Backbone as CSV, one residue per row, in Angstrom:
resi,resn,N_x,N_y,N_z,CA_x,CA_y,CA_z,C_x,C_y,C_z
1,MET,-11.497,8.530,-67.667,-12.211,9.342,-68.656,-11.258,9.744,-69.772
2,ARG,-11.658,9.558,-70.988,-10.896,10.024,-72.145,-11.542,11.296,-72.679
3,LEU,-10.760,12.368,-72.697,-11.209,13.679,-73.138,-10.458,14.038,-74.410
4,ALA,-11.171,14.567,-75.396,-10.531,14.931,-76.661,-11.034,16.282,-77.135
5,THR,-10.197,16.954,-77.905,-10.601,18.195,-78.554,-10.151,18.150,-80.006
6,TRP,-11.009,18.672,-80.905,-10.721,18.575,-82.336,-11.410,19.714,-83.078
7,ASN,-10.614,20.520,-83.745,-11.151,21.480,-84.700,-11.370,20.717,-86.004
8,VAL,-12.639,20.468,-86.309,-12.961,19.622,-87.463,-13.049,20.398,-88.774
9,ASN,-13.049,21.743,-88.675,-13.082,22.568,-89.890,-14.236,22.142,-90.802
10,SER,-15.446,22.231,-90.256,-16.716,21.874,-90.899,-17.105,20.442,-90.563
11,VAL,-18.005,20.309,-89.605,-18.419,18.966,-89.189,-19.149,18.242,-90.322
12,LYS,-19.836,18.995,-91.176,-20.533,18.364,-92.305,-19.541,17.683,-93.234
13,GLN,-18.420,18.349,-93.507,-17.391,17.764,-94.366,-16.655,16.617,-93.689
14,ARG,-16.658,16.632,-92.359,-15.826,15.678,-91.628,-16.585,14.457,-91.113
15,VAL,-17.886,14.343,-91.397,-18.660,13.196,-90.905,-18.010,11.862,-91.272
16,PRO,-17.527,11.662,-92.512,-16.904,10.373,-92.839,-15.644,10.078,-92.030
17,ARG,-15.050,11.109,-91.444,-13.873,10.911,-90.597,-14.264,10.860,-89.118
18,LEU,-15.204,11.702,-88.719,-15.544,11.846,-87.306,-16.152,10.584,-86.711
19,LEU,-17.148,10.013,-87.368,-17.841,8.864,-86.781,-16.926,7.644,-86.626
20,PRO,-16.138,7.271,-87.643,-15.194,6.164,-87.426,-14.158,6.474,-86.345
21,TRP,-13.753,7.736,-86.255,-12.792,8.119,-85.222,-13.393,7.938,-83.827
22,LEU,-14.649,8.323,-83.648,-15.314,8.100,-82.363,-15.347,6.611,-82.021
23,ASP,-15.629,5.791,-83.008,-15.700,4.343,-82.768,-14.332,3.766,-82.439
24,GLU,-13.287,4.317,-83.055,-11.946,3.787,-82.828,-11.357,4.259,-81.507
25,ARG,-11.414,5.539,-81.249,-10.748,6.103,-80.071,-11.608,6.051,-78.809
26,GLN,-12.916,5.963,-78.969,-13.831,5.821,-77.838,-13.655,6.923,-76.783
27,PRO,-13.645,8.186,-77.179,-13.552,9.253,-76.182,-14.864,9.373,-75.394
28,ASP,-14.733,9.721,-74.132,-15.921,9.932,-73.297,-16.476,11.336,-73.455
29,VAL,-15.592,12.300,-73.667,-15.988,13.696,-73.876,-15.194,14.230,-75.060
30,VAL,-15.886,14.883,-75.985,-15.239,15.459,-77.166,-15.647,16.916,-77.299
31,CYS,-14.665,17.781,-77.395,-14.910,19.186,-77.697,-14.615,19.412,-79.176
32,LEU,-15.568,19.946,-79.888,-15.407,20.217,-81.320,-15.389,21.722,-81.553
33,GLN,-14.634,22.135,-82.557,-14.611,23.535,-82.968,-14.772,23.634,-84.482
34,GLU,-15.167,24.823,-84.904,-15.451,25.116,-86.314,-16.453,24.117,-86.900
35,THR,-17.540,23.915,-86.189,-18.581,23.023,-86.691,-19.292,23.617,-87.900
36,LYS,-19.430,24.940,-87.928,-19.975,25.670,-89.078,-21.413,25.268,-89.403
37,LEU,-22.196,24.953,-88.363,-23.610,24.612,-88.531,-24.428,25.243,-87.413
38,THR,-25.665,25.588,-87.735,-26.591,25.979,-86.679,-26.866,24.773,-85.781
39,ASP,-27.408,25.028,-84.608,-27.710,23.925,-83.692,-28.711,22.956,-84.312
40,GLU,-29.683,23.505,-85.021,-30.694,22.650,-85.647,-30.077,21.775,-86.735
41,ALA,-29.224,22.353,-87.546,-28.580,21.585,-88.610,-27.628,20.541,-88.030
42,PHE,-26.942,20.868,-86.938,-26.052,19.913,-86.285,-26.851,18.712,-85.799
43,ALA,-27.991,18.978,-85.146,-28.822,17.881,-84.626,-29.374,17.024,-85.758
44,GLU,-29.776,17.654,-86.849,-30.311,16.898,-87.985,-29.234,16.025,-88.618
45,LEU,-28.021,16.559,-88.703,-26.934,15.839,-89.349,-26.415,14.680,-88.503
46,LEU,-26.253,14.906,-87.193,-25.524,13.956,-86.365,-26.296,13.436,-85.151
47,GLY,-27.469,13.994,-84.895,-28.191,13.641,-83.677,-28.399,12.154,-83.490
48,ALA,-28.887,11.460,-84.498,-29.182,10.037,-84.382,-27.906,9.220,-84.245
49,GLU,-26.890,9.559,-85.040,-25.632,8.819,-84.984,-24.970,8.957,-83.612
50,LEU,-25.009,10.154,-83.059,-24.385,10.362,-81.751,-25.199,9.705,-80.644
51,ALA,-26.518,9.752,-80.760,-27.364,9.083,-79.770,-27.118,7.582,-79.771
52,ASP,-26.926,7.009,-80.949,-26.625,5.580,-81.048,-25.325,5.228,-80.344
53,ARG,-24.445,6.215,-80.221,-23.157,6.004,-79.543,-23.192,6.502,-78.103
54,ASP,-24.385,6.827,-77.615,-24.621,7.238,-76.224,-24.046,8.606,-75.886
55,TYR,-23.874,9.464,-76.894,-23.404,10.818,-76.624,-24.578,11.783,-76.474
56,ALA,-24.562,12.535,-75.383,-25.400,13.719,-75.277,-24.638,14.880,-75.908
57,VAL,-25.361,15.887,-76.411,-24.732,16.945,-77.198,-25.127,18.322,-76.672
58,ALA,-24.119,19.168,-76.517,-24.346,20.595,-76.272,-23.684,21.339,-77.423
59,ALA,-24.489,21.913,-78.291,-23.962,22.616,-79.460,-24.267,24.098,-79.356
60,HIS,-23.341,24.898,-79.824,-23.546,26.349,-79.919,-22.956,26.755,-81.256
61,GLY,-23.828,26.885,-82.259,-23.322,27.068,-83.605,-23.961,28.223,-84.342
62,GLN,-23.459,28.413,-85.545,-24.021,29.378,-86.476,-23.695,28.885,-87.877
63,ALA,-24.442,29.358,-88.841,-24.238,28.897,-90.211,-22.921,29.425,-90.760
64,THR,-22.212,28.573,-91.465,-21.057,28.927,-92.298,-19.753,29.121,-91.527
65,TRP,-19.828,29.775,-90.345,-18.609,30.123,-89.628,-18.662,29.628,-88.184
66,ASN,-17.488,29.495,-87.585,-17.366,29.259,-86.140,-18.115,28.001,-85.705
67,GLY,-18.685,28.024,-84.524,-19.447,26.893,-84.011,-18.613,25.966,-83.148
68,VAL,-19.149,25.611,-81.977,-18.482,24.715,-81.037,-19.510,23.719,-80.510
69,ALA,-19.012,22.631,-79.962,-19.913,21.616,-79.407,-19.164,20.786,-78.379
70,ILE,-19.933,20.145,-77.494,-19.410,19.156,-76.557,-20.252,17.900,-76.719
71,LEU,-19.576,16.771,-76.919,-20.228,15.463,-76.930,-19.808,14.743,-75.660
72,SER,-20.770,14.178,-74.934,-20.410,13.531,-73.669,-21.265,12.296,-73.430
73,ARG,-20.613,11.243,-72.982,-21.337,10.064,-72.539,-21.088,9.797,-71.055
74,VAL,-20.662,10.849,-70.338,-20.483,10.751,-68.880,-21.269,11.847,-68.181
75,GLY,-22.353,12.268,-68.805,-23.188,13.319,-68.253,-22.968,14.647,-68.951
76,LEU,-24.023,15.454,-69.000,-23.957,16.765,-69.649,-24.944,17.666,-68.907
77,ASP,-24.436,18.405,-67.945,-25.280,19.218,-67.080,-24.824,20.666,-67.085
78,ASP,-25.730,21.544,-66.690,-25.425,22.967,-66.545,-24.767,23.521,-67.801
79,VAL,-25.400,23.283,-68.940,-24.861,23.744,-70.224,-24.951,25.264,-70.313
80,SER,-23.861,25.872,-70.766,-23.813,27.325,-70.897,-23.214,27.705,-72.237
81,PRO,-24.037,28.156,-73.190,-23.499,28.598,-74.480,-22.932,30.006,-74.388
82,GLY,-21.830,30.240,-75.075,-21.240,31.571,-75.105,-20.484,31.918,-73.836
83,LEU,-19.944,33.146,-73.827,-19.248,33.692,-72.668,-19.955,34.962,-72.238
84,ALA,-20.320,35.035,-70.985,-20.994,36.232,-70.484,-20.082,37.448,-70.638
85,GLY,-20.594,38.478,-71.265,-19.839,39.714,-71.410,-18.780,39.711,-72.481
86,ALA,-18.698,38.625,-73.254,-17.669,38.563,-74.293,-17.992,39.528,-75.424
87,PRO,-16.972,40.119,-76.047,-17.222,41.010,-77.177,-17.649,40.233,-78.403
88,GLY,-18.232,40.929,-79.365,-18.552,40.355,-80.659,-17.776,41.065,-81.744
89,PHE,-18.039,40.656,-82.989,-17.330,41.285,-84.102,-18.272,41.485,-85.298
90,PRO,-19.213,42.424,-85.234,-19.550,43.256,-84.079,-20.518,42.564,-83.111
91,HIS,-21.139,41.472,-83.573,-22.115,40.772,-82.749,-21.475,39.517,-82.156
92,PRO,-22.020,39.027,-81.032,-21.451,37.809,-80.434,-21.420,36.649,-81.419
93,GLU,-20.347,35.879,-81.374,-20.164,34.741,-82.265,-20.179,33.443,-81.461
94,ALA,-20.437,32.336,-82.150,-20.533,31.027,-81.490,-19.132,30.453,-81.315
95,ARG,-18.477,30.836,-80.220,-17.088,30.470,-80.002,-16.836,29.745,-78.686
96,ALA,-17.845,29.531,-77.864,-17.623,28.847,-76.590,-18.906,28.170,-76.129
97,VAL,-18.738,27.009,-75.539,-19.840,26.331,-74.859,-19.212,25.522,-73.735
98,SER,-19.913,25.468,-72.595,-19.389,24.715,-71.460,-20.483,23.867,-70.849
99,ALA,-20.067,22.832,-70.129,-21.003,21.938,-69.454,-20.236,21.132,-68.408
100,ILE,-20.960,20.591,-67.447,-20.385,19.674,-66.474,-20.459,18.263,-67.048
101,CYS,-19.298,17.636,-67.188,-19.202,16.277,-67.729,-18.380,15.436,-66.760
102,GLY,-19.004,14.442,-66.168,-18.279,13.595,-65.230,-17.672,14.365,-64.080
103,GLY,-18.357,15.404,-63.618,-17.879,16.200,-62.497,-16.875,17.271,-62.845
104,ILE,-16.571,17.452,-64.124,-15.605,18.451,-64.576,-16.323,19.492,-65.419
105,ARG,-16.000,20.758,-65.190,-16.505,21.810,-66.076,-15.637,21.815,-67.331
106,VAL,-16.216,21.406,-68.441,-15.520,21.332,-69.721,-15.935,22.531,-70.566
107,VAL,-14.956,23.241,-71.088,-15.209,24.424,-71.908,-14.587,24.196,-73.279
108,SER,-15.406,24.168,-74.305,-14.927,24.040,-75.684,-14.868,25.433,-76.293
109,VAL,-13.681,25.826,-76.773,-13.501,27.190,-77.263,-12.868,27.212,-78.643
110,TYR,-13.283,28.182,-79.420,-12.655,28.503,-80.701,-12.279,29.980,-80.646
111,VAL,-11.049,30.249,-80.279,-10.582,31.617,-80.080,-10.487,32.325,-81.434
112,PRO,-10.863,33.604,-81.500,-10.731,34.331,-82.770,-9.313,34.250,-83.325
113,ASN,-9.219,34.239,-84.636,-7.930,34.081,-85.310,-7.013,35.284,-85.112
114,GLY,-7.578,36.474,-85.173,-6.766,37.686,-85.060,-6.377,38.298,-86.386
115,ARG,-6.358,37.476,-87.419,-6.093,37.902,-88.799,-4.743,38.582,-88.974
116,GLU,-4.617,39.844,-88.609,-3.347,40.545,-88.741,-3.070,41.329,-87.462
117,PRO,-1.813,41.337,-87.023,-1.489,42.147,-85.846,-1.919,43.602,-86.041
118,ARG,-2.429,44.158,-84.958,-2.872,45.561,-84.915,-4.152,45.815,-85.691
119,SER,-4.808,44.761,-86.178,-6.103,44.930,-86.840,-7.225,44.954,-85.809
120,GLU,-8.427,45.308,-86.247,-9.576,45.295,-85.349,-9.872,43.879,-84.869
121,HIS,-9.676,42.902,-85.736,-9.936,41.521,-85.339,-8.903,41.029,-84.319
122,TYR,-7.708,41.538,-84.413,-6.665,41.220,-83.438,-7.049,41.769,-82.062
123,ALA,-7.533,43.005,-82.020,-7.985,43.584,-80.754,-9.166,42.795,-80.194
124,TYR,-10.045,42.371,-81.070,-11.183,41.526,-80.669,-10.696,40.226,-80.045
125,LYS,-9.681,39.623,-80.641,-9.121,38.378,-80.112,-8.633,38.570,-78.682
126,LEU,-7.891,39.616,-78.422,-7.353,39.860,-77.095,-8.474,40.144,-76.094
127,ALA,-9.490,40.890,-76.517,-10.617,41.170,-75.626,-11.407,39.904,-75.330
128,TRP,-11.566,39.059,-76.329,-12.301,37.801,-76.131,-11.547,36.897,-75.156
129,LEU,-10.237,36.833,-75.283,-9.434,36.033,-74.367,-9.537,36.554,-72.938
130,ALA,-9.631,37.868,-72.783,-9.793,38.435,-71.440,-11.120,38.006,-70.828
131,SER,-12.170,37.941,-71.646,-13.471,37.464,-71.153,-13.402,35.991,-70.771
132,LEU,-12.688,35.198,-71.559,-12.524,33.790,-71.225,-11.781,33.639,-69.895
133,ARG,-10.738,34.413,-69.723,-9.975,34.350,-68.464,-10.880,34.684,-67.272
134,GLU,-11.691,35.708,-67.400,-12.586,36.082,-66.304,-13.562,34.964,-65.986
135,ALA,-14.089,34.325,-67.015,-15.057,33.250,-66.810,-14.416,32.059,-66.097
136,VAL,-13.210,31.706,-66.509,-12.542,30.534,-65.927,-12.040,30.819,-64.525
137,ALA,-11.645,32.059,-64.261,-11.075,32.417,-62.961,-12.044,32.206,-61.815
138,ALA,-13.328,32.161,-62.102,-14.321,31.980,-61.050,-14.176,30.634,-60.348
139,ASP,-13.732,29.588,-61.070,-13.590,28.260,-60.471,-12.700,27.395,-61.350
140,PRO,-11.389,27.657,-61.352,-10.516,26.953,-62.293,-10.167,25.522,-61.894
141,ASP,-10.277,25.154,-60.633,-9.700,23.904,-60.158,-10.234,22.682,-60.893
142,ALA,-11.535,22.568,-61.028,-12.148,21.410,-61.682,-12.639,21.770,-63.074
143,THR,-11.855,22.584,-63.778,-12.207,23.061,-65.116,-11.166,22.608,-66.127
144,VAL,-11.622,22.303,-67.334,-10.724,22.037,-68.456,-11.173,22.912,-69.627
145,VAL,-10.263,23.705,-70.140,-10.515,24.514,-71.332,-9.858,23.797,-72.506
146,CYS,-10.664,23.414,-73.474,-10.184,22.637,-74.618,-10.504,23.378,-75.903
147,GLY,-9.568,23.344,-76.838,-9.940,23.864,-78.137,-8.819,24.491,-78.919
148,ASP,-9.233,25.151,-79.986,-8.339,25.847,-80.891,-8.114,27.238,-80.314
149,MET,-6.939,27.423,-79.711,-6.631,28.706,-79.088,-6.101,29.714,-80.093
150,ASN,-5.747,29.265,-81.288,-5.168,30.146,-82.306,-3.967,30.924,-81.775
151,ILE,-3.232,30.289,-80.849,-1.990,30.844,-80.318,-1.020,29.689,-80.107
152,ALA,0.184,29.836,-80.598,1.257,28.900,-80.281,1.943,29.428,-79.022
153,PRO,1.901,28.692,-77.914,2.360,29.248,-76.638,3.804,29.735,-76.638
154,SER,4.688,29.092,-77.388,6.094,29.499,-77.408,6.695,29.154,-78.762
155,ASP,7.939,29.572,-78.963,8.619,29.253,-80.219,8.789,27.757,-80.409
156,ASP,8.776,26.994,-79.319,8.873,25.540,-79.434,7.643,24.926,-80.088
157,ASP,6.581,25.721,-80.224,5.309,25.204,-80.726,5.066,25.550,-82.193
158,VAL,6.088,26.009,-82.895,6.000,26.250,-84.340,7.213,25.619,-85.007
159,PHE,7.073,25.264,-86.273,8.158,24.546,-86.952,9.389,25.413,-87.132
160,ASP,9.190,26.726,-87.251,10.327,27.634,-87.407,9.871,29.035,-86.994
161,PRO,10.363,29.551,-85.874,9.935,30.886,-85.442,10.177,31.955,-86.494
162,ASP,11.230,31.820,-87.290,11.526,32.834,-88.298,10.424,32.926,-89.348
163,ALA,9.751,31.825,-89.623,8.699,31.820,-90.634,7.474,32.605,-90.186
164,TYR,7.323,32.832,-88.883,6.115,33.465,-88.358,6.319,34.923,-87.982
165,ILE,7.477,35.466,-88.283,7.710,36.872,-87.966,6.676,37.742,-88.677
166,GLY,6.007,38.591,-87.908,4.981,39.473,-88.460,3.610,38.851,-88.580
167,GLN,3.463,37.599,-88.156,2.183,36.890,-88.249,1.474,36.859,-86.897
168,THR,0.163,36.655,-86.944,-0.567,36.388,-85.711,-0.199,34.996,-85.196
169,HIS,-0.747,34.651,-84.048,-0.561,33.368,-83.369,0.712,33.307,-82.529
170,VAL,1.662,34.188,-82.781,2.939,34.107,-82.071,3.355,35.439,-81.439
171,THR,2.560,36.481,-81.553,2.974,37.792,-81.075,2.986,37.835,-79.548
172,PRO,3.810,38.672,-78.958,3.868,38.764,-77.498,2.523,39.063,-76.823
173,PRO,1.682,39.979,-77.344,0.406,40.205,-76.667,-0.499,38.968,-76.654
174,GLU,-0.515,38.208,-77.749,-1.315,36.980,-77.777,-0.790,35.971,-76.765
175,ARG,0.507,35.769,-76.768,1.091,34.819,-75.838,0.913,35.270,-74.390
176,ALA,0.974,36.565,-74.165,0.737,37.073,-72.811,-0.701,36.816,-72.381
177,ALA,-1.649,37.002,-73.298,-3.053,36.748,-72.976,-3.282,35.280,-72.639
178,LEU,-2.625,34.382,-73.381,-2.736,32.962,-73.085,-2.088,32.641,-71.741
179,ALA,-0.939,33.220,-71.468,-0.273,32.997,-70.186,-1.124,33.498,-69.028
180,GLU,-1.833,34.607,-69.218,-2.714,35.124,-68.174,-3.891,34.188,-67.927
181,LEU,-4.373,33.545,-68.991,-5.418,32.540,-68.828,-4.893,31.367,-68.000
182,GLU,-3.730,30.865,-68.343,-3.153,29.751,-67.598,-2.861,30.137,-66.154
183,ALA,-2.540,31.404,-65.931,-2.152,31.861,-64.597,-3.292,31.808,-63.585
184,VAL,-4.524,31.680,-64.039,-5.630,31.560,-63.078,-5.624,30.184,-62.421
185,GLY,-4.808,29.251,-62.937,-4.694,27.936,-62.321,-4.850,26.781,-63.287
186,LEU,-4.429,26.960,-64.551,-4.559,25.917,-65.557,-3.182,25.428,-66.001
187,ARG,-3.103,24.145,-66.365,-1.874,23.534,-66.844,-2.053,23.077,-68.291
188,ASP,-1.036,23.325,-69.113,-1.000,22.842,-70.488,-0.525,21.394,-70.425
189,VAL,-1.474,20.450,-70.413,-1.126,19.078,-70.047,-0.315,18.348,-71.124
190,VAL,-0.473,18.731,-72.390,0.351,18.109,-73.430,1.797,18.573,-73.292
191,ARG,2.002,19.859,-73.084,3.378,20.339,-72.914,3.983,19.811,-71.617
192,ASP,3.175,19.649,-70.575,3.677,19.022,-69.350,4.201,17.616,-69.645
193,ARG,3.489,16.888,-70.492,3.862,15.508,-70.795,5.043,15.440,-71.755
194,TRP,5.141,16.413,-72.658,6.192,16.428,-73.678,6.926,17.770,-73.601
195,PRO,7.729,17.981,-72.564,8.284,19.319,-72.313,9.296,19.800,-73.341
196,CYS,9.963,18.918,-74.021,11.058,19.339,-74.912,10.902,18.797,-76.328
197,GLU,9.695,18.412,-76.710,9.508,17.751,-78.001,8.787,18.646,-78.997
198,ARG,8.980,18.326,-80.277,8.240,18.999,-81.344,6.884,18.293,-81.458
199,VAL,5.843,18.963,-81.002,4.489,18.400,-81.013,3.575,19.419,-81.673
200,PHE,3.008,19.083,-82.831,2.138,20.003,-83.554,0.717,19.451,-83.611
201,THR,-0.243,20.351,-83.812,-1.647,19.949,-83.940,-2.291,20.485,-85.215
202,TYR,-1.627,21.401,-85.905,-2.200,22.047,-87.096,-1.135,22.129,-88.181
203,TRP,-1.551,21.792,-89.393,-0.694,21.907,-90.570,-1.532,22.483,-91.706
204,ASP,-1.101,23.556,-92.311,-1.810,24.170,-93.429,-2.018,23.129,-94.529
205,TYR,-3.174,23.208,-95.196,-3.444,22.294,-96.309,-2.467,22.499,-97.477
206,ARG,-1.980,23.711,-97.611,-1.188,24.061,-98.796,0.257,23.581,-98.680
207,ALA,0.870,23.429,-99.851,2.320,23.220,-99.986,2.824,21.982,-99.253
208,GLY,1.963,20.986,-99.063,2.401,19.748,-98.432,2.908,19.927,-97.019
209,MET,2.323,20.873,-96.285,2.854,21.199,-94.961,2.787,20.017,-93.995
210,PHE,1.734,19.221,-94.093,1.644,18.075,-93.180,2.711,17.034,-93.503
211,HIS,2.867,16.726,-94.770,3.828,15.698,-95.165,5.272,16.140,-94.895
212,ARG,5.477,17.445,-94.891,6.804,17.983,-94.563,6.930,18.262,-93.068
213,ASP,5.841,18.047,-92.346,5.760,18.272,-90.908,6.133,19.699,-90.516
214,LEU,5.560,20.657,-91.253,5.757,22.067,-90.969,4.471,22.589,-90.338
215,GLY,4.356,22.399,-89.047,3.106,22.701,-88.352,3.285,23.621,-87.166
216,MET,2.223,23.708,-86.387,2.231,24.494,-85.166,1.285,23.850,-84.158
217,ARG,1.501,24.136,-82.894,0.640,23.598,-81.834,-0.230,24.716,-81.311
218,ILE,-1.479,24.713,-81.733,-2.424,25.753,-81.310,-3.683,25.170,-80.673
219,ASP,-3.830,23.853,-80.693,-4.982,23.181,-80.082,-4.531,22.656,-78.722
220,LEU,-5.123,23.177,-77.663,-4.616,22.941,-76.318,-5.681,22.337,-75.416
221,VAL,-5.207,21.639,-74.392,-6.041,21.204,-73.273,-5.422,21.809,-72.026
222,LEU,-6.132,22.767,-71.431,-5.664,23.472,-70.242,-6.513,23.022,-69.061
223,ALA,-5.886,22.389,-68.092,-6.626,21.740,-67.011,-6.315,22.369,-65.663
224,GLY,-7.367,22.525,-64.842,-7.195,22.955,-63.467,-6.462,21.898,-62.656
225,ALA,-6.015,22.282,-61.463,-5.113,21.436,-60.685,-5.685,20.056,-60.390
226,SER,-6.951,19.995,-59.993,-7.512,18.700,-59.621,-7.670,17.780,-60.820
227,VAL,-7.811,18.347,-62.007,-7.910,17.542,-63.228,-6.517,17.191,-63.733
228,ALA,-5.611,18.161,-63.737,-4.247,17.915,-64.225,-3.578,16.799,-63.438
229,GLY,-3.894,16.701,-62.154,-3.313,15.650,-61.337,-3.788,14.257,-61.693
230,ARG,-4.864,14.175,-62.461,-5.413,12.877,-62.873,-4.916,12.427,-64.247
231,VAL,-4.153,13.272,-64.947,-3.725,12.958,-66.315,-2.750,11.784,-66.310
232,ARG,-3.056,10.797,-67.118,-2.182,9.636,-67.277,-1.570,9.557,-68.676
233,ALA,-2.197,10.225,-69.633,-1.647,10.280,-70.990,-2.182,11.536,-71.664
234,ALA,-1.346,12.124,-72.531,-1.752,13.313,-73.282,-0.990,13.285,-74.601
235,TRP,-1.721,13.250,-75.717,-1.061,13.013,-76.997,-1.881,13.589,-78.153
236,VAL,-1.201,13.721,-79.274,-1.825,14.236,-80.497,-2.082,13.063,-81.434
237,ASP,-3.321,12.944,-81.882,-3.698,11.826,-82.753,-3.400,12.190,-84.210
238,ARG,-2.135,12.064,-84.585,-1.716,12.412,-85.944,-2.378,11.542,-87.004
239,GLN,-2.800,10.338,-86.630,-3.444,9.454,-87.607,-4.683,10.113,-88.211
240,ALA,-5.384,10.920,-87.410,-6.614,11.549,-87.883,-6.354,12.675,-88.864
241,ARG,-5.089,13.089,-89.014,-4.739,14.127,-89.983,-4.308,13.520,-91.318
242,LYS,-4.149,12.204,-91.357,-3.689,11.522,-92.559,-4.859,11.104,-93.444
243,GLY,-4.564,10.650,-94.650,-5.575,10.096,-95.528,-6.374,11.148,-96.261
244,SER,-7.527,10.743,-96.778,-8.348,11.625,-97.614,-9.355,12.388,-96.768
245,GLY,-9.556,13.643,-97.123,-10.568,14.470,-96.494,-10.363,14.788,-95.031
246,PRO,-9.116,15.047,-94.581,-8.927,15.346,-93.160,-9.202,16.813,-92.854
247,SER,-9.393,17.110,-91.598,-9.293,18.486,-91.130,-7.835,18.903,-91.196
248,ASP,-7.589,20.212,-91.158,-6.201,20.665,-91.084,-5.661,20.627,-89.655
249,HIS,-6.498,20.229,-88.707,-6.090,20.039,-87.320,-6.165,18.555,-86.967
250,ALA,-5.322,18.124,-86.050,-5.407,16.782,-85.485,-6.043,16.857,-84.098
251,PRO,-6.747,15.811,-83.685,-7.309,15.805,-82.332,-6.205,15.712,-81.274
252,VAL,-6.501,16.275,-80.120,-5.663,16.115,-78.936,-6.444,15.263,-77.944
253,ILE,-5.806,14.247,-77.398,-6.474,13.297,-76.514,-5.777,13.271,-75.159
254,VAL,-6.578,13.329,-74.100,-6.064,13.279,-72.733,-6.827,12.207,-71.969
255,ASP,-6.088,11.297,-71.354,-6.690,10.239,-70.547,-6.523,10.565,-69.070
256,LEU,-7.628,10.524,-68.348,-7.625,10.753,-66.905,-7.773,9.425,-66.177
257,ASP,-6.999,9.258,-65.112,-7.090,8.123,-64.181,-6.512,6.821,-64.725
258,GLU,-6.730,6.533,-65.987,-6.125,5.351,-66.594,-5.835,5.656,-68.059
259,ALA,-4.880,4.926,-68.616,-4.453,5.162,-69.997,-4.620,3.877,-70.787
260,PRO,-5.756,3.667,-71.440,-6.021,2.395,-72.113,-5.051,2.079,-73.250
261,ASP,-4.435,3.098,-73.835,-3.481,2.871,-74.920,-2.038,3.073,-74.466
262,GLY,-1.820,3.080,-73.150,-0.488,3.336,-72.631,-0.285,4.803,-72.320
263,ASP,0.754,5.098,-71.553,0.894,6.458,-71.055,1.366,7.451,-72.098
264,ILE,1.705,6.982,-73.299,2.050,7.908,-74.374,1.085,7.789,-75.545
265,GLY,0.037,6.977,-75.408,-0.913,6.842,-76.486,-0.371,5.995,-77.623
266,PRO,-1.213,5.652,-78.575,-0.789,4.827,-79.707,-0.020,5.604,-80.761
267,VAL,-0.109,6.939,-80.739,0.595,7.767,-81.705,1.588,8.607,-80.912
268,VAL,2.846,8.339,-81.079,3.849,8.872,-80.171,4.447,10.173,-80.693
269,PRO,4.243,11.306,-80.019,5.080,12.459,-80.336,6.507,12.162,-79.884
270,PRO,7.534,12.790,-80.394,7.446,13.836,-81.399,7.301,13.269,-82.804
271,PRO,6.893,14.089,-83.779,6.852,13.624,-85.157,8.224,13.146,-85.602
272,SER,8.246,12.304,-86.613,9.500,11.705,-87.046,10.390,12.682,-87.803
273,ALA,9.795,13.700,-88.420,10.599,14.625,-89.215,11.477,15.482,-88.309
274,PRO,12.764,15.625,-88.630,13.627,16.480,-87.813,13.308,17.946,-88.031
275,ALA,13.709,18.763,-87.089,13.495,20.204,-87.237,14.325,20.734,-88.391
276,ALA,13.705,21.614,-89.182,14.428,22.225,-90.297,15.367,23.317,-89.777
277,ARG,16.382,23.626,-90.554,17.271,24.729,-90.195,16.472,26.018,-90.177
278,ARG,16.647,26.829,-89.132,15.883,28.061,-89.006,16.061,28.953,-90.221
279,GLY,14.926,29.460,-90.686,14.941,30.350,-91.829,14.917,29.639,-93.173
280,SER,14.909,28.317,-93.161,14.971,27.578,-94.423,13.599,27.235,-94.979
281,ARG,12.527,27.444,-94.210,11.171,27.162,-94.656,10.302,28.393,-94.480
282,LYS,9.300,28.533,-95.338,8.394,29.667,-95.270,6.963,29.169,-95.167
283,LEU,6.078,30.046,-94.722,4.656,29.757,-94.744,4.149,29.818,-96.177
284,PRO,3.084,29.063,-96.503,2.572,29.063,-97.888,2.172,30.440,-98.375
285,GLN,1.698,31.304,-97.464,1.228,32.622,-97.874,2.361,33.651,-97.952
286,ALA,3.573,33.247,-97.570,4.691,34.198,-97.579,5.094,34.528,-99.008
287,PRO,5.519,35.754,-99.262,5.946,36.137,-100.614,7.238,35.413,-101.008
């Protein structure tokens, strides 16, 4: 089974990239984030194209913001939109959907950004992560949580820790919340495969960040023990971040049981650009 996760940053804008990518990579299950469409609009836009490719769809969306989906051609059962008991801001948002695909509980998540440390949205992010942890803890073994976690797990997951001082995505409470999620019995399968490498999944559109390879790894595949033991390849599809009209995120691909493109995939981490000297690069929004 080939499992993928991709924050497409507006599925409507990404259709010219998404459909050819599905045809090329042939994933069996795809978790999408930031679809930014209602369920009805998603079905109208992509329903026929996905059906032609044998994908069943579980979408949980809203207009303009957020939105998640699961595409599966290995079954789609027991679909559950949202997280029971999760907080809203102030109302519940379309940030999670889960389903049984090929015997695995797949959860597609778009974790709140947090905006600024100590803000109300930051507190919302931590509370939402606690709800996700509770939901997954009920049966983590045959579960995979995929998506944009909006957290870089460690300093190894950003191009320069000094550039992120005072920013969300890297603060100790966020990282602790992510570690508590993993502690219920999940493995970060990309980091397991590439323990000491610079592997990024997100690059800001501004200031040529992708071409300079100044990114961060915030899109994760967290797998329960029985699934993690089946991983044969785990890689970041940097090709999908290149060219015209890309998302600012690259897909993450995990192959279970067999690796049709080899055990490191066709796009080999780490990126070719060497690490910059600490403190020598800034974020685009930095003064």
